[in-house]
N, C-alpha and C positions, 0 to 999 in steps of 0.2 A: 233876507237871505244871508245876512252876516252871521246869523245863528243857525243856519241850515245844518242838519245832521250830516255827518260824513260817514259813508258806508264803503267797505272794501270787499271785493270778492275773495273768497278763499281760493287756494290753488297757487297761483303766481309762479309756478315752475320750480318750487323748492321741494325737496324730499322731507317735508314736515307734515304730519297728519293733520287733518282738519281739527281734531280734538285739541291738538297742541297749538294750532294756528289761532284759534278764536281768542284765547286770553292774551296772546302776543299782539294781535291786532288791536285789542282793547288797550293794552299797555302803550302801544305806539300813539294812541290818541283818538282812534276812530270810535264812532258811536255804535256801529253795527256791522253786519256782514250779510252777504248773500252767498248761497252755495248752489252747486249743481244738484240734480235729483236723479236717482235711478231707483229701480225696485229694491235694490239691495242697500241703498244709502240709509244709515241710521239717523233719519231726520229728527226723531223724537229725542235721541241722545244729544244731537247737536243743539237742538232747541233748548234743552235744559242747560247746557254749557253757556249758551248765549244769555239765557235768563239769569243764571247764577253770576254772570259778569256784568249784569245791568245793561245789556246791549239790546239792539234792535235786530230782529231777523227779518230783513227787508223783503226778500223774495227767494223763490226757487227758480232755477233755470231748467226748463224742460229739455230732454234730449232733442237734438236737432239733426243728427246724422241721417235720419230717414224722413225728414220733413217733406221731401219731394213726393213721397208715396201718398201723402194726403191728397194729392191732385191726380192720382191715377186710379182707374177702376180696379177692383179686386179686394180680397180679404186683407192683404198686407196694409192697405190704407186704413181699413177699419181697426186693425191692431194698433197702428200708430195713434189713431184717435183715442182708442181706449187707454193707451199709455199716457197721453196728455191728460186725460181725465183722472188717472191715478195720481199724477203729479198735483193736479188741482186738489184732490182729496188730501194729499199730504199737507198742503197749505192749510186747508180748513181744519185738519186735525191738530195742527201745531200753532195755530193763530199767526200764520204767515200770510200777509195780505195779498201778495201778488205772485202769479206764475208768469215768467217771461218765456215766450216761445218764438221761434223763427217761423216766418210764413213759408219759407222755401229754402232749399239748399241746391246749389248747382249753377253752372254758368252757360250750359248749352241748350237748355229748354226754355221756351218762352210761350207757355200755353196755359195761362190761368183759366180756370173752368169751373163748372158747377160742382164737380166732385169736391174740390177744395172748399168751396163756399159751404157746401152741405156739411162736410166733416168739421171744419172749424166752427161752423154755426152750431153743431151739436155740442162741441166742447164749450162754446161761449154760453149756451143756454144752461149747461151743467154748472159752469162757473157762477152764473147769476143765481142759480137755485141754492148753492151752498155758501154764498157770500164771499166769493174770492174774485179778484180782478185778473183778467187775462190780458197781458201786455204783449202786443205783437211788435217785434223788433225789426228795424231796417237791416237787411242783409243784401246779398246778391238776389236777383229776381225781384227787383223793385215793383214790377207790374203785379206780382202776386199779392204783395202787401197792399198796393193801391186798391185792388179789387176787394180784398177783405175789409179794409177800412170803410169802403163805400157800402158793401153789402151788409156789414154788421153795425152800421152806424146807429141803429136804434137800440142796440143792446148796451145798457149802461155798464155792464161788466167788462166790456172790451175797451182797452186803451192802447196807447202807443209808448214804446220804449225807444228812445233815441240812443244809438251807438255812434258816438262822434267819430271814431276811427273808421267805422264802416261808411259813414257819410263821405269821408275823405277819399276812400278808394272805391268801394263797391258802387257808390251812388254819385261818383264824379263831382263831389262837393256841392251837389244840389242841396238847397236849404230845406231839409225835411223837418227841422224843428218848427219852422213857420208853417209848412204845409199841413202838419198834423198837430200843431200846437194846442188846439182846443181839446185834444184827446190825450195829451202827454201826461203820463202817470209815473214814469220811471226813466232813469238815465243809466247808460253804460258809458262812462267818461274815460276816454283814452286818446292818445295821440297816434299819429301815423306819418309816414313819409310820402304818402300819395301813391299814385299808380306807376308801377315800374314800366309796363308796356301797355299802351292804350288798346292794342289789338289783342291782348291776351291777359286780362285781369284774372288772377287766381287767388286762392286762399293764402298764398304766400305774401300777398300785399297787405294782409290784415295783421298789423304789427302789435297792437295793444301796448304801445310805449307809454311811459309816464308822461303826463301833461307837461308841455313846454320843452319836450325833447324832439318834436317833429315839426310839421308844417302848420299845425293847428293855430288858427286865430282865436286864442282863448278869450280875449276881450270881446271879440265878435260873438263867440259861443255864449258867453255870459249874457251879453246884451240880448241875443235872440231868445234865450231861455226866459229872461226877465220880461221881454216884450210880449211873449205869449201867455204870461201869467203863471209860469211854473214857480211854485214855492215849496216843493217837496225836498226830499233828501237828495244829496249829491252822491251818487253811487259810482264807484270806480271799478273798472274791470281791466286789470293790468297784469303783465307777465314780465319775468326777468329773462326769458329765453328767446334766442334767435329761432326763426323758422329755418328749415333746411336751405342751405346755400345763401343765407342772408346774414348780414353782420350788423343789423340795426341795434342789437342789444349788447354789443361787446362792452360798452361802457359800464354795464351792470355786473360783469362777470366776476369781479373780485368782491362783491358785496355779500355779506351774510344775509340771512333772512331778516334779521332785526334791522340791519342797515337798509335793506330794501324797503321795509315798512316805514322807517324813519324818513326816507326820501319820498315815499308815496304820500305820507301825511303832510310833509312840507309842501308838496305840489298841490295837494287837496286844499290846504289852507290858503295857498296863494291864489288858487282859482276862486275860492269862496270870497276872498277879499276884492275880487274884481266886480262883484255885484253892487 
């Protein structure tokens, strides 16, 4: 792991286009990127920029703001499943190995069911048929992820993506790295300040701080990743921006995009050195 490739998500809260970000991320020292996906995203153009810079295009992040509809009857759920399959297509067409998807979105519903199993199962079978991995990420609605990981355990295309910040807030710091370690194929590494209100966890608790700026036990995280046999890229999903009514990111406010990248790379190297 001392030579693990370091990957950074584009975005990061700066008004810099993805086309401009990719070479700057390379210049900062990172080995690759992952990006979001939409029907309008120029993935082929971004993939060419990634390749021209000698980088890795590690994954695409599928849209997640309607993931709850996968678990409800009706045509809307079918449309969201189709959307996920189009994201998988974009991976296959551009030699991107992994699509990362949320199993659910929302805090008020706790009803995992066969609608979701059927739809994610359809997407998983499609992923297998085109040679792409589908990595399910830990978010809110942990019981939805648990059902999918069990129901789709026989599909080799389905794996797990650990989001360390989500583990600290949405999952009450339960050790999901160990729980799903045998299926772990991707990471979203970021820090967090924990749960603000145990009785009212919301998306505002999902800070995506730079590692070592929150409550994360980073030696413990490195040890857990090593113990389950993870030897892949170390992928970071970070932002420079506060959530509404939060001040967790004030320390980053004066940084330029390049300064943010330099700090992100320093933290990434520091984490890699813990293995």
